[in-house]
C-alpha beads as a LAMMPS data file, in Angstrom:
LAMMPS data file: protein, C-alpha beads

445 atoms
444 bonds

1 atom types
1 bond types

-500.0 500.0 xlo xhi
-500.0 500.0 ylo yhi
-500.0 500.0 zlo zhi

Masses

1 110.0

Atoms # bond

1 1 1 205.337 -372.023 36.260
2 1 1 207.814 -369.818 34.322
3 1 1 208.689 -366.287 35.306
4 1 1 206.920 -364.985 32.195
5 1 1 203.738 -366.951 33.000
6 1 1 203.802 -365.634 36.557
7 1 1 204.113 -362.061 35.290
8 1 1 201.248 -362.569 32.841
9 1 1 199.018 -363.938 35.586
10 1 1 199.890 -360.990 37.846
11 1 1 198.941 -358.542 35.099
12 1 1 195.622 -360.300 34.437
13 1 1 194.788 -360.243 38.137
14 1 1 195.550 -356.547 38.483
15 1 1 193.366 -355.139 35.693
16 1 1 189.753 -354.088 36.205
17 1 1 188.440 -355.703 32.993
18 1 1 187.182 -359.258 33.093
19 1 1 189.312 -361.685 31.080
20 1 1 188.755 -365.337 30.237
21 1 1 190.213 -367.732 27.711
22 1 1 188.786 -370.856 26.083
23 1 1 190.298 -373.861 24.386
24 1 1 189.235 -375.359 21.058
25 1 1 186.313 -377.117 22.780
26 1 1 184.985 -373.798 24.157
27 1 1 185.879 -374.735 27.734
28 1 1 187.121 -371.960 30.005
29 1 1 190.841 -372.285 30.728
30 1 1 191.528 -369.040 32.635
31 1 1 189.234 -366.677 34.493
32 1 1 190.680 -363.618 36.217
33 1 1 189.655 -361.826 39.421
34 1 1 187.654 -359.100 37.632
35 1 1 185.750 -361.776 35.692
36 1 1 184.768 -363.334 39.025
37 1 1 183.564 -359.990 40.382
38 1 1 181.576 -358.957 37.303
39 1 1 179.891 -362.322 36.676
40 1 1 179.533 -363.340 40.319
41 1 1 180.968 -366.766 39.452
42 1 1 184.035 -368.092 41.336
43 1 1 186.923 -369.108 39.106
44 1 1 186.910 -372.700 40.390
45 1 1 183.328 -373.019 39.129
46 1 1 184.122 -371.362 35.789
47 1 1 187.298 -373.170 34.692
48 1 1 186.528 -376.330 32.746
49 1 1 182.936 -375.386 31.889
50 1 1 181.564 -374.388 28.485
51 1 1 181.960 -370.603 28.302
52 1 1 178.307 -369.896 27.430
53 1 1 177.260 -371.632 30.670
54 1 1 179.473 -369.255 32.646
55 1 1 179.443 -366.068 30.610
56 1 1 175.717 -365.739 29.971
57 1 1 175.853 -362.986 27.379
58 1 1 173.274 -361.529 25.016
59 1 1 175.657 -362.442 22.168
60 1 1 176.066 -366.124 23.038
61 1 1 173.204 -367.544 20.984
62 1 1 173.269 -365.597 17.741
63 1 1 176.198 -363.169 17.649
64 1 1 179.101 -364.596 19.647
65 1 1 181.984 -362.157 19.224
66 1 1 184.590 -364.788 20.093
67 1 1 183.198 -367.289 17.577
68 1 1 183.287 -364.543 14.949
69 1 1 186.930 -363.814 15.758
70 1 1 187.956 -367.467 15.622
71 1 1 186.223 -367.852 12.265
72 1 1 187.670 -364.722 10.669
73 1 1 190.939 -364.285 12.546
74 1 1 190.038 -360.644 13.125
75 1 1 189.519 -359.192 16.632
76 1 1 186.264 -357.620 17.793
77 1 1 186.734 -354.362 19.712
78 1 1 184.241 -352.796 22.117
79 1 1 181.032 -354.537 21.036
80 1 1 178.143 -353.649 23.384
81 1 1 175.915 -356.221 25.040
82 1 1 174.945 -357.471 28.460
83 1 1 175.375 -360.509 30.666
84 1 1 173.159 -362.068 33.305
85 1 1 175.256 -362.486 36.441
86 1 1 175.015 -365.290 39.010
87 1 1 172.406 -363.321 40.948
88 1 1 170.180 -362.828 37.899
89 1 1 171.035 -359.146 37.409
90 1 1 171.496 -357.681 33.937
91 1 1 174.980 -356.116 33.588
92 1 1 175.775 -353.905 30.552
93 1 1 179.227 -354.686 29.116
94 1 1 181.526 -354.050 26.178
95 1 1 183.407 -357.023 24.710
96 1 1 186.728 -357.371 22.873
97 1 1 188.139 -360.648 21.521
98 1 1 191.365 -362.104 20.147
99 1 1 192.727 -365.404 18.826
100 1 1 195.075 -367.462 21.022
101 1 1 197.837 -369.235 19.090
102 1 1 200.230 -371.989 20.121
103 1 1 204.006 -371.967 19.655
104 1 1 203.635 -373.220 16.065
105 1 1 201.177 -370.458 15.156
106 1 1 198.085 -372.669 15.150
107 1 1 194.800 -371.611 16.758
108 1 1 194.696 -372.918 20.330
109 1 1 191.568 -371.084 21.458
110 1 1 190.369 -367.571 22.100
111 1 1 190.528 -364.767 24.646
112 1 1 187.789 -362.359 25.589
113 1 1 187.905 -359.218 27.712
114 1 1 184.802 -357.512 28.958
115 1 1 184.210 -354.244 30.764
116 1 1 181.400 -353.521 33.228
117 1 1 179.504 -350.468 31.926
118 1 1 177.055 -350.222 34.845
119 1 1 178.486 -346.953 36.147
120 1 1 178.539 -345.434 32.670
121 1 1 174.964 -346.588 32.102
122 1 1 173.907 -345.064 35.426
123 1 1 175.573 -341.778 34.474
124 1 1 173.888 -341.860 31.081
125 1 1 170.504 -342.343 32.728
126 1 1 171.222 -339.452 35.066
127 1 1 172.190 -337.200 32.151
128 1 1 169.009 -338.192 30.345
129 1 1 166.961 -337.151 33.335
130 1 1 165.833 -340.616 34.305
131 1 1 164.540 -340.858 37.872
132 1 1 163.967 -343.970 39.929
133 1 1 162.084 -344.654 43.146
134 1 1 161.866 -348.285 44.183
135 1 1 160.748 -350.189 41.089
136 1 1 159.332 -347.066 39.415
137 1 1 161.395 -345.541 36.600
138 1 1 160.557 -342.361 34.715
139 1 1 161.915 -339.338 32.907
140 1 1 158.573 -337.523 32.932
141 1 1 158.360 -334.135 34.664
142 1 1 154.990 -335.236 36.065
143 1 1 156.564 -338.263 37.728
144 1 1 159.599 -336.270 38.821
145 1 1 157.331 -334.089 40.959
146 1 1 155.985 -337.232 42.602
147 1 1 159.500 -338.550 43.230
148 1 1 160.443 -335.260 44.892
149 1 1 157.745 -335.586 47.567
150 1 1 158.037 -339.344 48.115
151 1 1 160.724 -339.185 50.851
152 1 1 158.589 -336.824 52.946
153 1 1 155.455 -338.875 52.311
154 1 1 157.248 -342.102 53.234
155 1 1 158.644 -340.644 56.455
156 1 1 155.170 -339.581 57.624
157 1 1 152.569 -341.793 59.293
158 1 1 149.634 -339.929 57.733
159 1 1 147.103 -341.566 55.448
160 1 1 147.847 -341.314 51.720
161 1 1 145.344 -341.238 48.862
162 1 1 146.649 -342.331 45.450
163 1 1 144.364 -341.420 42.561
164 1 1 144.747 -342.459 38.956
165 1 1 143.287 -344.473 36.123
166 1 1 143.351 -348.256 36.145
167 1 1 146.796 -349.591 35.291
168 1 1 148.812 -346.472 36.160
169 1 1 150.748 -348.232 38.936
170 1 1 148.952 -347.142 42.103
171 1 1 149.847 -350.290 44.050
172 1 1 153.454 -350.100 42.856
173 1 1 153.608 -346.534 44.191
174 1 1 152.121 -347.682 47.504
175 1 1 154.737 -350.434 47.792
176 1 1 157.459 -347.898 47.010
177 1 1 156.216 -345.593 49.782
178 1 1 156.212 -348.555 52.170
179 1 1 159.727 -349.651 51.156
180 1 1 161.071 -346.108 51.676
181 1 1 159.382 -345.697 55.078
182 1 1 160.546 -346.612 58.600
183 1 1 157.928 -349.394 58.350
184 1 1 159.746 -351.175 55.527
185 1 1 160.600 -354.142 57.766
186 1 1 156.920 -354.561 58.603
187 1 1 154.274 -356.219 56.417
188 1 1 152.681 -354.708 53.313
189 1 1 149.101 -355.979 53.198
190 1 1 146.919 -355.254 50.148
191 1 1 143.145 -355.555 49.811
192 1 1 141.020 -354.849 46.732
193 1 1 137.826 -353.345 48.144
194 1 1 135.853 -353.979 44.946
195 1 1 136.735 -357.686 44.666
196 1 1 134.598 -358.950 47.566
197 1 1 130.964 -358.504 48.622
198 1 1 130.460 -356.371 51.729
199 1 1 129.967 -359.288 54.149
200 1 1 133.170 -361.009 53.079
201 1 1 135.090 -357.728 52.900
202 1 1 134.174 -356.913 56.506
203 1 1 135.518 -360.226 57.822
204 1 1 138.566 -359.895 55.554
205 1 1 139.428 -356.459 56.896
206 1 1 138.481 -356.825 60.556
207 1 1 138.641 -360.587 61.106
208 1 1 136.279 -362.541 63.337
209 1 1 136.077 -364.463 66.565
210 1 1 135.236 -368.141 66.908
211 1 1 131.460 -368.612 66.888
212 1 1 130.749 -365.258 65.267
213 1 1 128.760 -367.076 62.571
214 1 1 128.150 -370.600 61.318
215 1 1 131.448 -372.126 60.240
216 1 1 133.631 -369.774 62.295
217 1 1 135.348 -372.511 64.275
218 1 1 138.345 -370.434 65.357
219 1 1 139.557 -366.862 65.470
220 1 1 140.751 -365.352 62.208
221 1 1 142.793 -362.139 62.212
222 1 1 141.801 -359.512 59.668
223 1 1 144.006 -357.355 57.482
224 1 1 144.069 -354.518 60.019
225 1 1 145.604 -356.923 62.524
226 1 1 148.003 -358.493 60.009
227 1 1 149.268 -355.055 58.951
228 1 1 150.383 -354.028 62.443
229 1 1 153.783 -352.381 62.248
230 1 1 153.448 -352.046 58.477
231 1 1 151.198 -350.681 55.760
232 1 1 147.631 -351.543 54.755
233 1 1 146.868 -350.793 51.107
234 1 1 143.162 -350.373 50.350
235 1 1 142.705 -350.466 46.588
236 1 1 139.497 -349.166 44.977
237 1 1 138.397 -347.459 48.177
238 1 1 135.795 -345.551 46.188
239 1 1 133.758 -348.786 45.903
240 1 1 133.192 -349.138 49.658
241 1 1 129.541 -349.332 50.727
242 1 1 128.339 -346.727 53.283
243 1 1 128.433 -349.129 56.297
244 1 1 132.034 -350.055 55.517
245 1 1 132.898 -346.391 55.110
246 1 1 131.727 -345.802 58.684
247 1 1 133.900 -348.635 60.030
248 1 1 136.955 -347.399 58.125
249 1 1 136.343 -343.864 59.392
250 1 1 136.342 -345.098 62.971
251 1 1 139.692 -346.807 62.484
252 1 1 141.257 -343.725 60.922
253 1 1 139.971 -341.575 63.789
254 1 1 140.659 -343.835 66.782
255 1 1 143.103 -346.446 65.397
256 1 1 140.921 -349.287 66.675
257 1 1 138.722 -351.871 64.944
258 1 1 136.287 -354.502 66.083
259 1 1 136.386 -358.072 64.715
260 1 1 133.071 -359.757 63.967
261 1 1 131.739 -361.361 67.140
262 1 1 134.153 -359.451 69.402
263 1 1 133.035 -357.726 72.606
264 1 1 135.846 -355.167 72.612
265 1 1 137.883 -353.194 70.122
266 1 1 141.481 -353.956 69.185
267 1 1 144.219 -351.441 68.302
268 1 1 146.381 -351.394 65.194
269 1 1 149.122 -348.994 64.193
270 1 1 148.914 -349.941 60.505
271 1 1 149.436 -347.036 58.157
272 1 1 146.706 -346.791 55.515
273 1 1 147.391 -346.016 51.866
274 1 1 144.180 -345.849 49.855
275 1 1 143.812 -345.851 46.083
276 1 1 140.992 -345.209 43.650
277 1 1 140.369 -344.627 39.963
278 1 1 137.298 -342.547 40.807
279 1 1 137.026 -338.829 41.492
280 1 1 136.341 -339.066 45.222
281 1 1 135.588 -335.364 45.526
282 1 1 132.866 -335.666 42.887
283 1 1 131.572 -338.839 44.579
284 1 1 131.432 -336.973 47.893
285 1 1 129.459 -334.093 46.360
286 1 1 127.054 -336.606 44.814
287 1 1 126.547 -338.321 48.187
288 1 1 128.254 -341.593 47.274
289 1 1 131.243 -341.073 49.564
290 1 1 131.205 -339.714 53.112
291 1 1 132.579 -336.204 53.452
292 1 1 134.250 -336.900 56.799
293 1 1 135.930 -340.029 55.410
294 1 1 137.057 -338.143 52.321
295 1 1 138.951 -335.614 54.399
296 1 1 140.428 -338.397 56.538
297 1 1 141.896 -340.304 53.589
298 1 1 142.819 -337.166 51.654
299 1 1 145.570 -336.024 54.027
300 1 1 148.230 -336.579 51.355
301 1 1 147.020 -337.024 47.803
302 1 1 149.182 -338.211 44.902
303 1 1 147.879 -338.197 41.337
304 1 1 149.358 -340.899 39.099
305 1 1 149.362 -339.572 35.516
306 1 1 148.089 -341.813 32.700
307 1 1 150.632 -343.172 30.230
308 1 1 149.340 -340.950 27.424
309 1 1 150.601 -337.951 29.439
310 1 1 154.081 -339.443 29.930
311 1 1 154.901 -340.831 26.491
312 1 1 158.598 -340.106 27.074
313 1 1 158.537 -342.958 29.623
314 1 1 157.542 -345.639 27.108
315 1 1 161.127 -346.433 25.926
316 1 1 162.532 -346.851 29.444
317 1 1 159.476 -348.791 30.622
318 1 1 159.908 -351.126 27.647
319 1 1 163.597 -351.574 28.510
320 1 1 162.711 -352.295 32.148
321 1 1 160.080 -354.887 31.213
322 1 1 162.390 -356.610 28.727
323 1 1 165.235 -356.641 31.261
324 1 1 162.975 -358.267 33.848
325 1 1 161.729 -360.876 31.377
326 1 1 165.310 -361.610 30.259
327 1 1 166.273 -362.358 33.873
328 1 1 163.174 -364.422 34.660
329 1 1 163.118 -366.468 31.455
330 1 1 166.859 -366.652 30.789
331 1 1 166.673 -365.089 27.338
332 1 1 168.617 -362.219 25.761
333 1 1 166.179 -359.951 23.941
334 1 1 168.007 -356.671 23.362
335 1 1 165.053 -354.323 22.899
336 1 1 162.499 -353.221 20.321
337 1 1 163.053 -352.065 16.769
338 1 1 162.541 -348.368 15.924
339 1 1 159.454 -349.266 13.879
340 1 1 157.898 -351.234 16.748
341 1 1 158.709 -348.437 19.191
342 1 1 156.998 -345.983 16.859
343 1 1 153.821 -348.066 16.993
344 1 1 154.039 -348.290 20.776
345 1 1 154.433 -344.515 21.002
346 1 1 151.367 -343.975 18.782
347 1 1 149.035 -346.251 20.743
348 1 1 146.313 -344.737 22.966
349 1 1 147.116 -346.986 25.994
350 1 1 143.666 -347.064 27.609
351 1 1 145.077 -349.720 29.975
352 1 1 148.103 -347.551 30.804
353 1 1 151.359 -349.088 32.127
354 1 1 149.712 -352.443 32.851
355 1 1 148.585 -352.705 29.219
356 1 1 152.098 -351.810 28.028
357 1 1 153.599 -354.484 30.274
358 1 1 151.175 -357.100 28.929
359 1 1 151.941 -356.120 25.318
360 1 1 155.703 -356.408 25.909
361 1 1 155.336 -359.765 27.666
362 1 1 153.279 -361.110 24.760
363 1 1 155.798 -359.764 22.241
364 1 1 158.680 -361.224 24.274
365 1 1 157.106 -364.688 24.146
366 1 1 156.513 -364.730 20.379
367 1 1 159.781 -362.951 19.432
368 1 1 162.223 -365.344 17.734
369 1 1 165.186 -362.985 17.296
370 1 1 167.181 -360.622 19.458
371 1 1 164.920 -357.624 18.829
372 1 1 161.162 -357.260 19.131
373 1 1 159.823 -356.138 15.777
374 1 1 156.425 -355.117 14.446
375 1 1 155.498 -358.750 13.801
376 1 1 155.746 -359.585 17.506
377 1 1 153.221 -356.924 18.523
378 1 1 149.515 -357.808 18.913
379 1 1 147.624 -357.926 15.583
380 1 1 145.380 -355.014 16.568
381 1 1 148.473 -352.845 16.909
382 1 1 150.613 -354.176 14.069
383 1 1 148.091 -355.342 11.454
384 1 1 147.869 -353.841 8.002
385 1 1 144.548 -352.145 8.705
386 1 1 145.575 -350.271 11.847
387 1 1 143.076 -347.537 12.646
388 1 1 144.356 -344.046 12.042
389 1 1 143.584 -342.971 15.594
390 1 1 145.796 -345.780 16.877
391 1 1 148.672 -345.297 14.449
392 1 1 149.199 -341.753 13.273
393 1 1 152.392 -342.483 11.415
394 1 1 156.065 -342.468 12.277
395 1 1 156.528 -338.811 11.342
396 1 1 153.839 -337.506 13.681
397 1 1 154.909 -339.904 16.426
398 1 1 158.507 -338.661 16.158
399 1 1 157.210 -335.095 16.325
400 1 1 155.249 -335.828 19.512
401 1 1 158.213 -337.616 21.072
402 1 1 160.564 -334.727 20.252
403 1 1 158.098 -332.195 21.649
404 1 1 157.734 -334.176 24.877
405 1 1 161.519 -334.427 25.223
406 1 1 161.957 -330.670 24.720
407 1 1 159.271 -329.808 27.264
408 1 1 160.722 -332.281 29.756
409 1 1 164.204 -330.797 29.332
410 1 1 162.946 -327.251 29.938
411 1 1 161.050 -328.493 32.990
412 1 1 164.243 -330.025 34.413
413 1 1 166.715 -327.306 33.448
414 1 1 164.595 -324.148 33.565
415 1 1 164.699 -321.353 30.992
416 1 1 168.182 -322.287 29.718
417 1 1 167.969 -323.006 25.964
418 1 1 171.710 -323.673 25.623
419 1 1 171.622 -326.296 28.386
420 1 1 168.481 -327.862 26.875
421 1 1 170.074 -328.051 23.417
422 1 1 173.238 -329.573 24.888
423 1 1 171.259 -332.244 26.768
424 1 1 169.258 -333.120 23.648
425 1 1 172.415 -333.268 21.521
426 1 1 171.318 -330.604 19.018
427 1 1 172.440 -327.091 18.116
428 1 1 170.615 -324.214 19.782
429 1 1 169.388 -322.890 16.426
430 1 1 167.939 -326.339 15.693
431 1 1 166.181 -326.268 19.062
432 1 1 164.607 -322.878 18.288
433 1 1 163.513 -324.065 14.856
434 1 1 161.908 -327.224 16.306
435 1 1 160.171 -325.240 19.046
436 1 1 158.727 -322.816 16.501
437 1 1 157.490 -325.632 14.261
438 1 1 155.898 -327.434 17.233
439 1 1 154.406 -324.332 18.812
440 1 1 156.333 -324.777 22.050
441 1 1 156.542 -321.772 24.359
442 1 1 159.384 -322.430 26.812
443 1 1 157.771 -320.117 29.370
444 1 1 154.627 -322.233 29.524
445 1 1 156.047 -325.689 30.301

Bonds

1 1 1 2
2 1 2 3
3 1 3 4
4 1 4 5
5 1 5 6
6 1 6 7
7 1 7 8
8 1 8 9
9 1 9 10
10 1 10 11
11 1 11 12
12 1 12 13
13 1 13 14
14 1 14 15
15 1 15 16
16 1 16 17
17 1 17 18
18 1 18 19
19 1 19 20
20 1 20 21
21 1 21 22
22 1 22 23
23 1 23 24
24 1 24 25
25 1 25 26
26 1 26 27
27 1 27 28
28 1 28 29
29 1 29 30
30 1 30 31
31 1 31 32
32 1 32 33
33 1 33 34
34 1 34 35
35 1 35 36
36 1 36 37
37 1 37 38
38 1 38 39
39 1 39 40
40 1 40 41
41 1 41 42
42 1 42 43
43 1 43 44
44 1 44 45
45 1 45 46
46 1 46 47
47 1 47 48
48 1 48 49
49 1 49 50
50 1 50 51
51 1 51 52
52 1 52 53
53 1 53 54
54 1 54 55
55 1 55 56
56 1 56 57
57 1 57 58
58 1 58 59
59 1 59 60
60 1 60 61
61 1 61 62
62 1 62 63
63 1 63 64
64 1 64 65
65 1 65 66
66 1 66 67
67 1 67 68
68 1 68 69
69 1 69 70
70 1 70 71
71 1 71 72
72 1 72 73
73 1 73 74
74 1 74 75
75 1 75 76
76 1 76 77
77 1 77 78
78 1 78 79
79 1 79 80
80 1 80 81
81 1 81 82
82 1 82 83
83 1 83 84
84 1 84 85
85 1 85 86
86 1 86 87
87 1 87 88
88 1 88 89
89 1 89 90
90 1 90 91
91 1 91 92
92 1 92 93
93 1 93 94
94 1 94 95
95 1 95 96
96 1 96 97
97 1 97 98
98 1 98 99
99 1 99 100
100 1 100 101
101 1 101 102
102 1 102 103
103 1 103 104
104 1 104 105
105 1 105 106
106 1 106 107
107 1 107 108
108 1 108 109
109 1 109 110
110 1 110 111
111 1 111 112
112 1 112 113
113 1 113 114
114 1 114 115
115 1 115 116
116 1 116 117
117 1 117 118
118 1 118 119
119 1 119 120
120 1 120 121
121 1 121 122
122 1 122 123
123 1 123 124
124 1 124 125
125 1 125 126
126 1 126 127
127 1 127 128
128 1 128 129
129 1 129 130
130 1 130 131
131 1 131 132
132 1 132 133
133 1 133 134
134 1 134 135
135 1 135 136
136 1 136 137
137 1 137 138
138 1 138 139
139 1 139 140
140 1 140 141
141 1 141 142
142 1 142 143
143 1 143 144
144 1 144 145
145 1 145 146
146 1 146 147
147 1 147 148
148 1 148 149
149 1 149 150
150 1 150 151
151 1 151 152
152 1 152 153
153 1 153 154
154 1 154 155
155 1 155 156
156 1 156 157
157 1 157 158
158 1 158 159
159 1 159 160
160 1 160 161
161 1 161 162
162 1 162 163
163 1 163 164
164 1 164 165
165 1 165 166
166 1 166 167
167 1 167 168
168 1 168 169
169 1 169 170
170 1 170 171
171 1 171 172
172 1 172 173
173 1 173 174
174 1 174 175
175 1 175 176
176 1 176 177
177 1 177 178
178 1 178 179
179 1 179 180
180 1 180 181
181 1 181 182
182 1 182 183
183 1 183 184
184 1 184 185
185 1 185 186
186 1 186 187
187 1 187 188
188 1 188 189
189 1 189 190
190 1 190 191
191 1 191 192
192 1 192 193
193 1 193 194
194 1 194 195
195 1 195 196
196 1 196 197
197 1 197 198
198 1 198 199
199 1 199 200
200 1 200 201
201 1 201 202
202 1 202 203
203 1 203 204
204 1 204 205
205 1 205 206
206 1 206 207
207 1 207 208
208 1 208 209
209 1 209 210
210 1 210 211
211 1 211 212
212 1 212 213
213 1 213 214
214 1 214 215
215 1 215 216
216 1 216 217
217 1 217 218
218 1 218 219
219 1 219 220
220 1 220 221
221 1 221 222
222 1 222 223
223 1 223 224
224 1 224 225
225 1 225 226
226 1 226 227
227 1 227 228
228 1 228 229
229 1 229 230
230 1 230 231
231 1 231 232
232 1 232 233
233 1 233 234
234 1 234 235
235 1 235 236
236 1 236 237
237 1 237 238
238 1 238 239
239 1 239 240
240 1 240 241
241 1 241 242
242 1 242 243
243 1 243 244
244 1 244 245
245 1 245 246
246 1 246 247
247 1 247 248
248 1 248 249
249 1 249 250
250 1 250 251
251 1 251 252
252 1 252 253
253 1 253 254
254 1 254 255
255 1 255 256
256 1 256 257
257 1 257 258
258 1 258 259
259 1 259 260
260 1 260 261
261 1 261 262
262 1 262 263
263 1 263 264
264 1 264 265
265 1 265 266
266 1 266 267
267 1 267 268
268 1 268 269
269 1 269 270
270 1 270 271
271 1 271 272
272 1 272 273
273 1 273 274
274 1 274 275
275 1 275 276
276 1 276 277
277 1 277 278
278 1 278 279
279 1 279 280
280 1 280 281
281 1 281 282
282 1 282 283
283 1 283 284
284 1 284 285
285 1 285 286
286 1 286 287
287 1 287 288
288 1 288 289
289 1 289 290
290 1 290 291
291 1 291 292
292 1 292 293
293 1 293 294
294 1 294 295
295 1 295 296
296 1 296 297
297 1 297 298
298 1 298 299
299 1 299 300
300 1 300 301
301 1 301 302
302 1 302 303
303 1 303 304
304 1 304 305
305 1 305 306
306 1 306 307
307 1 307 308
308 1 308 309
309 1 309 310
310 1 310 311
311 1 311 312
312 1 312 313
313 1 313 314
314 1 314 315
315 1 315 316
316 1 316 317
317 1 317 318
318 1 318 319
319 1 319 320
320 1 320 321
321 1 321 322
322 1 322 323
323 1 323 324
324 1 324 325
325 1 325 326
326 1 326 327
327 1 327 328
328 1 328 329
329 1 329 330
330 1 330 331
331 1 331 332
332 1 332 333
333 1 333 334
334 1 334 335
335 1 335 336
336 1 336 337
337 1 337 338
338 1 338 339
339 1 339 340
340 1 340 341
341 1 341 342
342 1 342 343
343 1 343 344
344 1 344 345
345 1 345 346
346 1 346 347
347 1 347 348
348 1 348 349
349 1 349 350
350 1 350 351
351 1 351 352
352 1 352 353
353 1 353 354
354 1 354 355
355 1 355 356
356 1 356 357
357 1 357 358
358 1 358 359
359 1 359 360
360 1 360 361
361 1 361 362
362 1 362 363
363 1 363 364
364 1 364 365
365 1 365 366
366 1 366 367
367 1 367 368
368 1 368 369
369 1 369 370
370 1 370 371
371 1 371 372
372 1 372 373
373 1 373 374
374 1 374 375
375 1 375 376
376 1 376 377
377 1 377 378
378 1 378 379
379 1 379 380
380 1 380 381
381 1 381 382
382 1 382 383
383 1 383 384
384 1 384 385
385 1 385 386
386 1 386 387
387 1 387 388
388 1 388 389
389 1 389 390
390 1 390 391
391 1 391 392
392 1 392 393
393 1 393 394
394 1 394 395
395 1 395 396
396 1 396 397
397 1 397 398
398 1 398 399
399 1 399 400
400 1 400 401
401 1 401 402
402 1 402 403
403 1 403 404
404 1 404 405
405 1 405 406
406 1 406 407
407 1 407 408
408 1 408 409
409 1 409 410
410 1 410 411
411 1 411 412
412 1 412 413
413 1 413 414
414 1 414 415
415 1 415 416
416 1 416 417
417 1 417 418
418 1 418 419
419 1 419 420
420 1 420 421
421 1 421 422
422 1 422 423
423 1 423 424
424 1 424 425
425 1 425 426
426 1 426 427
427 1 427 428
428 1 428 429
429 1 429 430
430 1 430 431
431 1 431 432
432 1 432 433
433 1 433 434
434 1 434 435
435 1 435 436
436 1 436 437
437 1 437 438
438 1 438 439
439 1 439 440
440 1 440 441
441 1 441 442
442 1 442 443
443 1 443 444
444 1 444 445
């Protein structure tokens, strides 16, 4: 190796940007240390392979920057995209390319440098007010209040009641509380109380002893036993029949339960997180839910807001769902078009976050390009005869989105119009004009 080649290699190894080169057959010929770290692929596995098999980038299939450079002879500078690393994580990057020439001036291959933008992306999310807790992401002031109390809730052993409409993410919140708690190494056991008839639900929760009934040939532990040292999530607790309410009350009071056919009680230290889409207080007043049980499960109550009250979360939820699907299915969908996002923002979302996730998954499957457009959305959302209550038009949708963003910014930053305008990227006079047109009183947010 010549002195010049040694110096070049030393320089490539010392820089923080990933660098790789390819020959005329698109096989990787060099792969520096930073490229190994960013992609998670060792250089000995990368060199000699087709670059798209190593550098799994969103541009590889339809907009390869290096192919464009080799075809035109012109470099590409700072083009944004993402790669999927060896562990399946989505890494935001910027790409620059150049032609490699031999000693006679002919094209011998290409070189590509790429920069990891993860820290910049994280900072951007922070500046935009995005909050995360476990797998929950949000920029809504309503969710921010929940995030603020989650550490204290997780550290406690008290029973938690999560209320909210179907599809708002109650189980996801329960799993987040469990993962943030000292019990995170223990099991998370979930039971849907409305999915089983009372007789089966009792044996499912409390278990049974051999001979307790016909067919019970051996002992079977129930969910209270399986959740020892961890968390028991009781979904749809409002559907429990009165006899089951009594048994649950006894456990919450004494921390013991009795399997079917047992002659003595057994202890369990499982923490209970209950969830319901019903108004338990109203059910208690109507006699459908025991008052003593209500106050036992209502030690810490968290209200999950419906999606229609956190419209500002739709763009980041869409990004999160697409990112997950990209990793699972090995595709490189970049996002949704502005027109499709407008339709998503105008929808009523009776099924809340779960409905949004299903819509994005369906659109992801039928999408044939890099961006999900209107044509990939379900016909009832994207058809020509969309009901006016479902699609109120891009102008009104933009107005609602802007109003939500302004209110959210005031909620985060307080009564500081200059700071709010700076965060939103507009002049303060523009902010005042928008607030007046939208009827926003900054003192009532």
